[in-house]
C-alpha positions in Angstrom: -75.0 42.2 44.7 -76.0 40.5 41.6 -74.3 43.4 39.4 -70.8 42.7 41.8 -70.7 39.3 41.1 -71.4 40.0 37.2 -68.6 42.3 37.1 -66.0 40.0 39.4 -67.1 36.9 36.9 -66.2 39.3 33.9 -62.9 40.5 34.9 -62.2 36.8 35.9 -63.0 35.7 32.2 -61.0 38.8 30.8 -57.8 37.8 32.7 -58.1 34.0 31.8 -58.4 34.8 28.1 -55.5 37.3 28.6 -53.4 34.7 30.2 -54.5 32.3 27.2 -53.6 34.6 24.5 -50.3 35.3 26.3 -49.7 31.4 26.6 -50.6 30.7 23.2 -48.8 33.8 21.5 -45.6 32.2 23.8 -45.7 28.9 22.2 -46.4 30.3 18.9 -42.9 32.1 19.3 -41.2 28.9 20.5 -42.6 26.7 17.6 -41.8 29.6 15.0 -38.3 29.5 16.0 -37.6 25.7 16.6 -39.0 25.0 13.2 -35.9 26.5 11.3 -33.4 25.0 13.9 -35.0 21.7 12.9 -35.0 22.6 8.9 -31.5 23.4 8.8 -29.9 20.3 10.0 -32.0 18.5 7.8 -31.1 20.8 4.8 -27.8 20.5 5.6 -27.7 16.8 5.5 -29.0 16.4 2.3 -26.3 19.0 0.9 -23.7 16.5 2.4 -25.7 13.5 1.3 -25.6 15.1 -2.4 -22.0 16.1 -2.3 -20.8 12.3 -0.9 -22.9 11.0 -3.8 -21.0 13.4 -6.3 -17.9 12.3 -5.0 -18.6 8.6 -5.1 -20.0 8.9 -8.9 -16.5 10.2 -10.0 -14.7 8.0 -8.1 -16.6 5.3 -9.9 -16.1 7.0 -13.3 -12.5 7.3 -12.3 -12.1 3.7 -11.5 -13.9 2.7 -15.0 -11.6 5.0 -17.0 -8.5 3.1 -15.2 -10.0 0.0 -16.5 -9.9 0.9 -19.8 -6.6 2.1 -19.6 -5.0 -0.8 -18.3 -7.1 -2.9 -21.0 -5.4 -0.5 -23.6 -2.0 -1.2 -22.3 -2.4 -5.0 -22.0 -3.6 -5.1 -25.5 -0.4 -3.1 -26.5 1.8 -5.7 -24.7 -0.3 -8.5 -26.1 0.4 -7.3 -29.7 3.8 -7.0 -29.5 4.0 -10.3 -28.0 2.4 -11.9 -31.1 4.1 -10.0 -33.3 1.0 -7.9 -34.5 3.0 -4.5 -35.0 0.7 -3.2 -37.7 -2.4 -3.5 -35.3 -0.3 -1.7 -32.2 -0.2 1.5 -34.6 -4.0 1.8 -34.1 -3.6 2.3 -30.5 -1.8 5.4 -31.1 -3.1 9.0 -31.4 -2.3 10.5 -34.8 0.4 12.9 -33.3 1.8 10.5 -31.0 5.6 10.1 -30.1 7.5 6.9 -29.2 10.7 7.2 -27.6 13.2 4.1 -27.8 16.9 3.8 -27.5 18.3 7.1 -28.1 15.7 8.0 -30.7 12.0 9.7 -30.9 9.7 8.5 -33.7 6.8 10.8 -34.4 3.2 10.7 -35.8 2.0 7.7 -37.4 4.8 7.4 -40.1 7.2 7.6 -37.6 5.8 4.8 -35.5 5.3 2.9 -38.6 9.2 2.8 -39.3 9.7 1.9 -35.6 7.2 -0.9 -35.1 7.2 -2.4 -38.8 10.6 -1.9 -39.9 12.8 -2.0 -36.5 10.6 -3.8 -34.2 9.5 -6.5 -36.9 12.7 -7.1 -38.1 14.2 -7.6 -34.8 11.1 -9.6 -33.5 11.5 -7.2 -30.5 8.5 -6.8 -28.1 8.0 -10.5 -26.6 7.3 -11.0 -23.2 10.1 -12.7 -21.2 10.5 -13.1 -17.7 13.1 -10.7 -15.8 16.6 -11.9 -16.1 18.2 -13.2 -12.6 19.9 -10.6 -11.0 18.4 -7.4 -13.1 14.9 -7.8 -12.1 13.1 -4.3 -11.8 13.0 -2.9 -8.0 9.4 -2.0 -7.6 9.9 -0.1 -4.6 12.1 2.3 -6.7 10.1 2.2 -9.7 6.3 1.4 -8.9 3.6 1.4 -11.3 1.2 3.9 -11.0 -1.8 5.4 -13.1 -3.2 8.9 -12.9 -6.5 9.8 -14.6 -7.0 13.9 -14.8 -9.7 15.1 -13.0 -11.6 15.9 -16.2 -11.3 12.7 -17.7 -9.6 13.5 -20.8 -6.1 12.6 -20.5 -3.9 10.7 -18.1 -0.6 9.2 -17.2 1.0 6.2 -16.1 4.0 4.2 -15.3 4.5 0.0 -16.3 7.2 -2.0 -16.0 8.3 -4.0 -18.7 10.2 -7.1 -19.5 10.9 -7.9 -23.2 12.8 -9.8 -25.8 14.6 -6.9 -27.8 16.3 -7.9 -31.1 18.5 -6.1 -34.0 19.7 -7.7 -37.5 23.3 -8.8 -37.4 24.9 -6.7 -39.6 26.9 -8.8 -41.7 27.2 -10.0 -45.3 28.6 -13.1 -44.4 27.0 -16.5 -45.9 26.5 -17.9 -42.7 24.1 -14.9 -41.6 22.8 -14.7 -45.3 21.6 -18.2 -44.7 20.3 -17.3 -41.0 18.6 -14.5 -42.5 16.7 -17.0 -44.7 15.4 -19.2 -42.2 13.9 -15.9 -40.1 17.5 -15.7 -38.2 20.2 -13.6 -38.3 19.2 -11.4 -35.4 21.0 -10.4 -32.1 18.5 -11.0 -29.3 18.8 -9.7 -25.6 16.7 -9.3 -22.4 15.6 -5.7 -21.5 13.9 -4.7 -18.5 12.6 -1.3 -17.6 9.6 0.9 -17.2 7.2 2.3 -19.7 6.5 6.3 -19.2 3.2 6.7 -21.0 0.8 9.9 -21.6 -2.8 8.8 -22.8 -5.5 11.2 -24.3 -9.2 10.7 -25.6 -9.9 10.7 -29.5 -13.2 12.4 -30.7 -15.2 9.3 -30.4 -14.2 9.1 -26.1 -11.5 6.2 -26.8 -8.2 6.4 -25.3 -5.3 6.5 -27.4 -1.7 6.3 -26.3 0.0 9.8 -26.9 3.3 9.1 -25.6 5.7 6.0 -24.9 9.0 6.1 -23.7 11.1 3.0 -23.2 13.0 3.8 -19.8 15.5 1.2 -19.7 16.9 0.0 -16.5 18.9 -3.2 -17.9 19.9 -5.0 -20.4 21.0 -8.7 -20.6 22.7 -11.7 -22.6 20.0 -13.8 -21.3 17.7 -16.7 -22.9 15.1 -18.4 -20.0 16.4 -21.3 -18.7 19.8 -20.5 -18.4 21.2 -20.2 -14.7 23.3 -16.7 -15.5 22.7 -13.5 -17.4 25.8 -11.1 -18.7 25.2 -7.3 -18.8 25.5 -6.0 -22.1 25.6 -2.6 -23.6 23.6 -1.9 -27.0 24.3 1.0 -29.4 21.7 3.4 -29.6 20.3 5.4 -32.7 23.1 7.5 -34.2 21.1 8.5 -37.5 17.7 9.9 -38.0 15.4 9.4 -41.2 16.0 9.2 -43.9 19.5 8.8 -43.6 18.6 5.9 -41.8 15.7 4.8 -43.4 14.1 2.9 -40.3 15.7 5.8 -37.6 13.9 8.1 -35.6 12.8 11.8 -36.1 15.4 12.9 -34.1 17.8 12.1 -31.7 17.2 12.2 -27.7 
C-alpha cells in the first residue's frame, strides 16, 4: 500500500512539473513575441521624431537665409535712395550683371558705369510713392523669395517705385546754368519689379548675382500732384565704349 501511494504521488508530481514547464515555455514564447512588437513602434517613433526635427531645423535655416536676403535687398534700396552708389556696388558678386533700360551691364566695371556714372548723374533710385493710376498690380506680379535646397543660391521678385533721371542733352545757357546748380536733369517716376538672383560668396555672405529692372510703368509725376501722365523713355542704343556710360550689350 505504501509503495502504491508513493508511485501515485511520484506520477502526480511529474505531471505537475510537466504542466508548469509547458505553461512556462508558452509564456516565454508569448513574451518573446510581444517584446519586438512593442520595440518596433518605439523605434519607428524615434525615426519619425528624428525626421521631424531635421525638417524643422532646415525650415529654420531657410527662414534665416530669407531674412538675410531681405536685409540685403533693403540695404540696396537704402543705398540708392541716399545716393550711395559706390556702396551699392559692394552688394554684388564679382561676375554680376544688371539689366536696365534695354542694356546689360556686366561685372564690376560695367556696374560701376551704371551706378557711378549713369545713375548718379540722373539721381536715379530715390524712393517715390506710386504714381496715381499706375500702381503695380501685386496680384499679377506678387513678391516672392525662393532659397535653393542647398542654401547657396536664391531667386526673388520685389516690386519697386523710384525716381529715374537722365541729364538733359542740350548746350543751351539755361541748361548749363541748371547743371551748375545740380539740376538740368529730366526726372520721371518708374514702377515695376526687380527680378533677382543671389549667390553666397566664399565667406558665406549673400551677394546679388543678377538684377533686372522689369519696368511696368513710367509717368511724368511729382508727389503731391493729382495727376500723372504716361511717358516713353528712349532706351540705350549704343554700347560701351561708344557710349562712355553705356552697357556692355543691348537686350
